[in-house]
LOVEXGU-538599 format. One record per residue: residue number from 1; residue in one letter; x, z, y of N, C-alpha, C in turn. Coordinates in steps of 0.1 Angstrom, whole numbers. Atoms other than C-alpha are relative to their C-alpha. Example, Ala and Ser with C-alpha at 12.3 -4.5 7.8 and 13.67 -1.06 7.14 Angstrom:
<drenkes>
 num residu  n_xx  n_zz  n_yy ca_xx ca_zz ca_yy  c_xx  c_zz  c_yy
   1      A     9     0   -12   123    78   -45     9     0    12
   2      S    -9     0   -11   137    71   -11    -8     8    11
</drenkes>
This chain:
<drenkes>
 num residu  n_xx  n_zz  n_yy ca_xx ca_zz ca_yy  c_xx  c_zz  c_yy
   1      M   -13     4     5  -170   445  -546     7     5    -1
   2      E   -11    -7    12  -144   452  -573     7     7    15
   3      T    -7   -14     0  -127   487  -571    17   -16     3
   4      R   -17     2    -3   -84   475  -559    12     4     4
   5      G    -7     0    -7   -77   494  -539     0    15    -7
   6      F     1    -9     8   -67   535  -546    -9    18    -7
   7      L     9    -4     0  -102   549  -542   -12    -5    -6
   8      T    10     0     8  -131   557  -566   -14   -11     6
   9      P    16     3    -7  -168   547  -555     1    15     5
  10      D    -8   -17     1  -169   592  -562    15    -2     7
  11      E    -8    -2   -18  -143   588  -539    -5     6     8
  12      I    -3    -2   -10  -148   579  -513   -14    -4     9
  13      A    19   -11    -6  -189   592  -511     6    23    -4
  14      L    -7   -14     1  -164   626  -517     2     0    17
  15      F   -10     0   -15  -143   617  -482   -18    -6     8
  16      Y    11    -1    -9  -176   610  -469    -6    14     9
  17      K     1   -21    -3  -188   646  -472     5     6     6
  18      Q    -5   -15    -8  -168   667  -465    10    -6     9
  19      G   -10     0   -15  -142   647  -440     8    -5    -5
  20      Y    -9     3     4  -114   640  -463    -4     3   -15
  21      L    -2     4    18  -103   628  -501    18     1    -1
  22      L   -13     0   -11   -66   643  -510    -8    -7   -29
  23      K     2    12    16   -57   613  -543    13     3    -4
  24      P    -7    -6     5   -36   635  -563    16   -12   -11
  25      K    -3    12    10    -1   613  -579    -2   -14     1
  26      A     3    16    -4    -7   579  -560     9   -12    -5
  27      L    -8    10     6    24   568  -560    13     3    -5
  28      S    -7    -5    16    54   570  -582    10     8     5
  29      E    -9    -5    -8    87   587  -578     9   -10     3
  30      A    -8    16    -3   108   554  -573    -5     1     9
  31      E     8     5   -14    85   544  -546     3    11    12
  32      M     4   -14    -9    83   586  -532    19    -3     8
  33      E   -12    -5    -3   122   586  -535     7   -17    11
  34      N    -4    15    -9   127   549  -517    -7    -1    20
  35      L    10    -4   -14    99   559  -487    13    10     7
  36      N     2    -9    -9   115   593  -484    19    -9    11
  37      Q   -10     2    -3   156   575  -479    -4     0    10
  38      D    -3     9    -3   143   552  -461    -7     4     8
  39      I    -4    -2    -7   131   574  -437     5    15     4
  40      T   -13   -10    -4   158   601  -436     3   -11     7
  41      E   -12    13    -7   180   569  -426    -8    -5    17
  42      V     4    -1   -11   152   565  -394     3    16     9
  43      I     2   -17    -1   147   603  -387    21    -2     9
  44      D    -8    -8   -10   187   602  -380     7    -6     4
  45      R     1     1   -12   190   576  -361    -4     1     8
  46      A     9   -11   -18   164   590  -338    10     9     5
  47      L    -3   -10    -8   183   617  -332    19    -3    -1
  48      E    -8     9   -11   214   601  -325     0    -3    13
  49      E     8     1    -8   197   587  -307    -2    -1    22
  50      I    -2   -10   -12   192   614  -284     5     5     7
  51      Q   -19    -5    -4   230   626  -280    -5    -4    21
  52      N    -4     6   -16   221   606  -246    -7     6    15
  53      L    10    -8    -6   193   626  -238     2    15     5
  54      Q     1   -16    -3   205   660  -237    10     3    10
  55      H    -4    -3   -15   205   670  -202    -6    10     3
  56      P    11   -14     0   198   702  -191   -13    -7    10
  57      A     9    11   -12   178   674  -156    -8    -4   -10
  58      F    22     5     3   146   664  -182    -1    12    -2
  59      S    12   -12     3   119   683  -182    -2     4   -10
  60      D    14    -3    11    93   699  -211    -5     0    -6
  61      D    16    16     7    72   666  -208     6    -5   -17
  62      E    -5     5     4    80   648  -239    10   -13     3
  63      Q    -3    16     5   101   622  -241     5    -8    -1
  64      I     9    14     6   100   587  -248    11   -10    -1
  65      L   -11     6    -3   132   565  -261    -9    -5   -10
  66      Y     4    12     8   122   530  -280    16   -10    -8
  67      I   -10     6    11   141   518  -309    -5    -9    -7
  68      D    -1    11     5   141   481  -324   -21    -2     3
  69      G    13    -4     0   104   487  -306    -9    12    -8
  70      S    14   -12     2    89   519  -327     6     7    14
  71      R     8   -11   -11    81   547  -302     7    14     3
  72      V   -13   -10     0   108   573  -304    -5    16    11
  73      V    -2    -5   -13    89   604  -285     7    18   -10
  74      Y   -11   -10    -2   112   636  -283   -15    15     7
  75      K     5    -8   -14    99   673  -269     6    19    -7
  76      R   -13   -10    -2   122   705  -262    -1    13   -10
  77      R    -2   -17     5   131   733  -287    -2    12     5
  78      A     0    -3    -5   130   764  -277    14     9     9
  79      D   -17    -2    -7   167   763  -270     6    -6     5
  80      R    -5    10   -15   168   738  -248    10   -11   -11
  81      S    -6    15     9   178   707  -277   -18   -11    -2
  82      L     7     8     5   157   681  -284    -7    -5   -16
  83      S     0     6    11   135   672  -313   -13   -11    -2
  84      I    17    14     2   108   642  -330    -9     6    -3
  85      A    11    -2    -3    77   647  -322   -12   -12   -12
  86      R     8    11    -2    62   614  -330    10   -13    -3
  87      I    -4     7    -2    73   580  -341    -9   -13     0
  88      N    10    10     7    54   555  -335    -2   -12     0
  89      G    -6    10    10    52   520  -349    14     1    -3
  90      C   -17     0     1    81   530  -371     0    -8   -11
  91      G    -7    12    12    79   497  -393    15    -6    15
  92      G    -7    13    -7   100   481  -359    18    11    -5
  93      M   -11    -6     4   130   506  -372     3    -8   -15
  94      Q    -3    -1    17   126   502  -408   -15   -11    -8
  95      P     9     5     4   101   474  -418     4     6   -15
  96      N     2     4    16   104   479  -455   -14    14    -3
  97      L     5    -3     3    82   502  -446   -12    -2     2
  98      L    11    11    -1    55   478  -441   -10    -1   -22
  99      T     3     1    11    57   477  -477   -12     6    -7
 100      T    18    -6    -1    35   509  -481   -12     1     7
 101      I    17    -1   -16    12   510  -451    -5    -7    -1
 102      R     3    17     6     6   476  -458    -5    -4   -12
 103      S     2     5     8     0   473  -489    -8    -8    -7
 104      E    12     2     6   -24   454  -512   -10    12    -3
 105      K     8    -8     4   -37   480  -526    -3    11    15
 106      M     7    -2   -13   -34   500  -496   -12    -5    17
 107      I    18    11    -7   -62   472  -476    -3    -4    -2
 108      H    14     2     8   -81   469  -502    -6    15     2
 109      T     4    -9    -3   -86   504  -500    -4     6    15
 110      F     9    -8   -13   -96   508  -465    -6   -10     5
 111      F     7    13     9  -111   475  -473   -15    10     1
 112      E     9    -8    12  -135   495  -498    -2    17    10
 113      L    10   -11   -13  -136   530  -474    -5    -8    10
 114      L    12    -1   -12  -152   516  -444     0    -8    -5
 115      G     9     9     5  -170   490  -461     3   -10    11
 116      T     4    16    -5  -157   457  -443     8    -7    -4
 117      T    -9     7     6  -132   428  -450     2     0    10
 118      D    -2     3   -15  -124   430  -412    12     9    11
 119      L    -4   -12    -6   -96   453  -403    12     4    11
 120      E   -11     7     1   -73   462  -381     7    11     0
 121      H   -12   -12     1   -37   483  -382     1    11    12
 122      L    -4    -9    -8   -34   509  -357     9     8    -3
 123      I    -7   -15     0   -17   537  -370    16    -2   -10
 124      S   -16    -5    10    24   538  -382    11     6    11
 125      Q   -12   -14    -6    40   570  -378     3     7   -10
 126      I    -9   -13     5    65   597  -386    -6     9     8
 127      H   -11   -10     7    65   626  -392     5    12    -1
 128      P    -2    -7    13    85   648  -393     3    15    -7
 129      K     3   -11     2    84   680  -391    12     9    -6
 130      L    -8    -5     3   121   691  -390     6    19    -6
 131      P     1   -11     6   137   726  -407    -2    11    18
 132      G     1    -3   -15   128   748  -381    -5    -1    17
 133      D     6     8   -13   117   728  -352   -12    -1     6
 134      G    24    -9    -6    78   745  -341    -6   -15     9
 135      I    16    17    -5    64   711  -333   -13     5   -13
 136      S    12     1     1    28   717  -341    -8   -12     2
 137      F    14    12     1   -10   697  -339    -6    12     6
 138      P    16   -14    -3   -39   722  -317   -10   -13   -14
 139      R    14     1     8   -66   718  -336   -15   -16     9
 140      H     7     7     0   -86   681  -328    -9    -8   -12
 141      R     1    18    16  -103   649  -349     6   -12    12
 142      D     1    16    -7   -92   611  -340    -4     1    10
 143      I    10     9    -4  -120   605  -324     6    -2     8
 144      Q     1    -8   -18  -113   627  -295    18   -18     6
 145      F   -18     7    -4   -72   601  -296    -2   -17     5
 146      R     9     8     2   -93   571  -301    -6    -5    14
 147      K     4     2   -12  -114   573  -273     5     3    12
 148      S    -7    -8   -11   -91   591  -247     7   -14     0
 149      F    -7    19     0   -69   555  -255   -12   -11    -1
 150      D    11    10     2   -96   535  -257   -14     2     9
 151      P    10    -9    -2  -120   542  -234   -21   -10    -3
 152      N    12    15    11  -148   509  -253    10    -2    -8
 153      W     4     2    11  -143   518  -280   -14     1   -12
 154      Q    13     0     4  -170   512  -303     2     3   -17
 155      D     8     1    13  -182   526  -338    -5    -8    -6
 156      I    -1    13     9  -187   489  -353   -11     3    -8
 157      L    10     5    25  -202   498  -392   -10    14    10
 158      G     5   -12     2  -216   532  -379     9    13   -14
 159      N   -10   -12     9  -191   558  -406    14     1     7
 160      G    -6    -8   -10  -172   566  -373    21   -10    -6
 161      S    -8    17    -3  -156   527  -383    26     1    -1
 162      Y    -7    -1    -1  -121   544  -387     9    10    -9
 163      A    -1   -10     6  -101   564  -409    22    -4    -7
 164      V   -18    -5     2   -57   577  -418    -3     3   -14
 165      C    -5    -4     7   -43   580  -447    19     7     1
 166      L   -17    -3     2    -8   603  -447     1     3   -14
 167      I     1    -3    16    13   603  -478    13     9    10
 168      P   -13    -9     0    36   636  -478    11    -3    -8
 169      I    -5     2    10    67   628  -484    11     7    -1
 170      D   -11   -14    10    82   666  -489   -14     9    -6
 171      R     9    -9    -2    59   693  -503    -9     3     6
 172      M     9    -5   -13    32   704  -477    -4    10    -5
 173      T    -2   -12     1    29   738  -471    -5     7    10
 174      P    -8    -3   -12    21   763  -445     9     3     4
 175      E   -14    -9     2    54   779  -445    10   -11    11
 176      N    -5     6    -6    64   745  -436     2    -9     6
 177      G    11    14   -11    43   726  -410   -11    -6    -8
 178      G    11     4    12    11   722  -435    -6    -8     9
 179      L    13    -2    -3   -16   708  -428    -7    10     2
 180      W     5    -3     1   -46   730  -422   -17   -13     8
 181      I     9    11    -2   -86   709  -421   -12    22    -1
 182      D    18    -7    -6  -124   731  -406    -9   -11   -13
 183      R    14     4     6  -148   729  -435    -9     2     7
 184      N    14    -9    -6  -173   742  -410     0   -14    10
 185      N    -2    11   -13  -183   711  -380     4   -12     3
 186      Y    -6    23     1  -177   674  -390   -18    11   -12
 187      P    -8    12   -10  -189   651  -388    -1     5     9
 188      E    15    -4   -18  -210   669  -352    10    13     0
 189      P     8   -12     5  -197   707  -345    -7     3     4
 190      Q    17    -2    -4  -221   723  -353     0    21    10
 191      G     0    -8    -4  -214   755  -336     7    15    -6
 192      L    -1   -11    10  -204   777  -368    14     6     2
 193      E   -10    -7     3  -174   801  -370    14   -14    -4
 194      E   -11     5     9  -139   779  -379     0     5   -19
 195      D    -4    -7    17  -134   779  -418    18    -9    -3
 196      L   -16     5     4   -94   769  -421     2     1   -14
 197      E    -8   -10    14   -82   761  -450    13   -12     0
 198      W    -7    -1     1   -50   754  -458     4   -13   -15
 199      I    -7    17    17   -38   713  -479    14     0    -6
 200      H   -13    -2    12   -14   714  -505     2    -6    -6
 201      T     0     4     3     2   689  -509    19    -5   -10
 202      E   -16    -4     7    29   676  -533     8   -18     6
 203      P    -7    19    -9    56   636  -525   -17    -1    -8
 204      G     0     5    -2    36   610  -534   -19    -2    -9
 205      D    14     4    -3    -2   622  -527    -6    -6     7
 206      L    12     6    -6   -24   608  -509   -12     5     8
 207      L    14    -9    -8   -46   623  -477   -11    -6     5
 208      F    13     4     1   -76   603  -467    -6     9    10
 209      M    10   -22    -9   -92   622  -431   -14   -12     5
 210      H     7     4     5  -118   612  -422    -2    -1    20
 211      P    -8    -1   -15  -115   608  -374   -13     8     9
 212      Y     4    -6    -7  -144   629  -367    -2    16    -8
 213      L     0   -18     9  -130   664  -392     5     5     9
 214      Y   -13   -12    -5  -112   689  -376    12     0     1
 215      H   -13    -7     6   -77   696  -383    16    -1    11
 216      G   -19    -4    -2   -39   707  -372     6     4   -11
 217      S   -15   -15    13    -8   723  -387     3    -1     8
 218      G    -7   -15    -4    18   749  -380    13    -4    -1
 219      P   -20    -1    -5    55   749  -368    -2     5   -11
 220      N   -11     6    13    79   738  -394    12    15     6
 221      A   -10   -19    -3    94   783  -394    10     7   -13
 222      N   -13    -4    11   119   776  -428     6   -10     8
 223      P   -14     0     1   146   775  -417    14    -9   -14
 224      A    -1     8     8   153   746  -447    -3    -6    -8
 225      L    13     9     9   123   730  -459    -1    -8     9
 226      C     5    10   -13   115   698  -443   -16    -7    -3
 227      R    17    -3     5    79   684  -443     0   -16     7
 228      K     3    10    -3    82   652  -436   -11   -14    -4
 229      M     8     8     6    52   627  -433    -3   -11     8
 230      L    -4    13    -4    48   593  -431   -18    -7     1
 231      I    17     7     2     9   580  -419    -2   -17     6
 232      T     8     8     4   -12   545  -423   -15     5     9
 233      G    11    -5    -4   -45   542  -401   -12   -13     9
 234      F    11    13     2   -74   514  -404   -11     1    14
 235      C    14    -2     6  -100   507  -386    -7   -15     3
 236      A     3    15     4  -123   480  -384     2    -7    13
 237      F     6     8   -15  -123   451  -362    -7    -7     5
 238      G     8     5   -18  -138   444  -325     3    17     1
 239      A    12   -16    -8  -145   490  -327    19     1    10
 240      N    -3     1   -13  -114   488  -306     9    -9     7
 241      H    -1    10   -14   -94   467  -272     5     2     9
 242      R    -9    -9    -3   -67   486  -268    17    -4    -7
 243      T   -11     4     0   -27   475  -273     5    13    -6
 244      Y    -7    -8    -1   -12   502  -291    14     3    -3
 245      P   -17     8     0    29   513  -289     2     0    -9
 246      G    -3     8    10    49   501  -313     5   -10    -6
 247      A    -2    16     8    57   479  -337    -2    -3    -9
 248      H    11     7     3    40   452  -356   -14    20     0
 249      V    18   -11     9     4   478  -356    -9   -14    11
 250      N    10     1   -10   -22   462  -334     0   -21    -8
 251      T    -4    11    14   -23   438  -368   -20     0   -10
 252      R    21     2     6   -63   420  -378    11    -8   -15
 253      I     3    -4    17   -65   422  -416   -12    -7   -10
 254      T    13     9     8   -90   398  -433    -1    -5   -15
 255      L     0     2    12  -101   391  -467    -2   -11    -1
 256      T     3    13    -3   -97   356  -474    -8    -2   -15
 257      E    10    -2    13  -120   340  -505     8     0   -11
 258      E   -10     4    14   -90   340  -527     2    14    -2
 259      G    -5   -14    -1   -92   379  -523     4     3     1
 260      N   -14    -4    -7   -63   384  -505     2     1    10
 261      S     0    -2   -15   -55   393  -475     6    -3    11
 262      A    -4     5   -12   -44   380  -443     3     0    14
 263      I    -5    -9   -15   -28   394  -415     6   -10    14
 264      T     4     4   -11   -29   380  -378     2     7    13
 265      A    -2    -8   -10   -21   390  -346   -11    10    15
 266      A    10    -8   -10   -53   415  -324     2    -8    11
 267      P    -2     7   -13   -60   393  -292    11    10    13
 268      W    -7    -8    -5   -45   424  -273    13     2    -7
 269      S   -11   -11     5   -15   431  -295    14   -10     6
 270      Q   -16     2    -2    20   424  -277     5     1    -4
 271      D    -9    -2     9    42   428  -309    -5   -20    -5
 272      S    -2    16     1    48   387  -317    12     7   -15
 273      A    -8    -3    13    66   400  -350   -13     5   -11
 274      T    11    -2     6    32   401  -374     3    -5   -14
 275      S     1    -1    11    39   381  -399     6     6   -16
 276      I    -9    -2     4    45   402  -423    -9    -6   -18
 277      G     3     4    17    35   390  -460    -7     7   -13
 278      H     6   -15    20    20   408  -496    -1    -6    -2
</drenkes>
């Protein structure tokens, strides 16, 4: 298959060897400016909406609010205010984001990366990491969430059948809640001591991650810096059998005879707004 995505065959081989691949400067400055503006508007609106949730009766558990079909998850800070943990199905609040996370080039990247011509778009998320919000994610593998959410999940391709692409909107460092990976214990736990490596990225970079890679992120302890992240994730169609939260997800994307992609709703999708063209 002719390479039409972001990654070369050698980069795809390296992705499977180490469980991740950082592609520097894959998106232009203009694309990043547009993404930053759109995501900032989404975050600002989500912060405005939670003013009605600022009540001491709310527990410390996650609070969830649906806005235009997007699922916004809030958590309490130490000072009892609410911060945004993540926004699932963010295309509901801002359809412009689909231009990047479901572009022809991105889709062909996942066709080539997973070795299939039949995909399902599962993940469309914003992780804000605002200054000093304290949000962090403990050590985990994405396959844990796929299997816990869908007990019938199947690795139908034998290569994980799933991957994500992380798009850093701001520079990502340990200081502002960056991401780390465990270079040991991949693809399966080896009983080895963790070998943690912080991943440093710049706006415009793309970080692809395998579902069996252990990783996590620290809190944004910096009072002035943001670490906004946009995430898109695809699986081989048939691996998943559940409706994911948020708008414009659970969409089946196939490669046509003309070499383009065609989008339809997956049978288990509850989202009717899936006719986004390319």
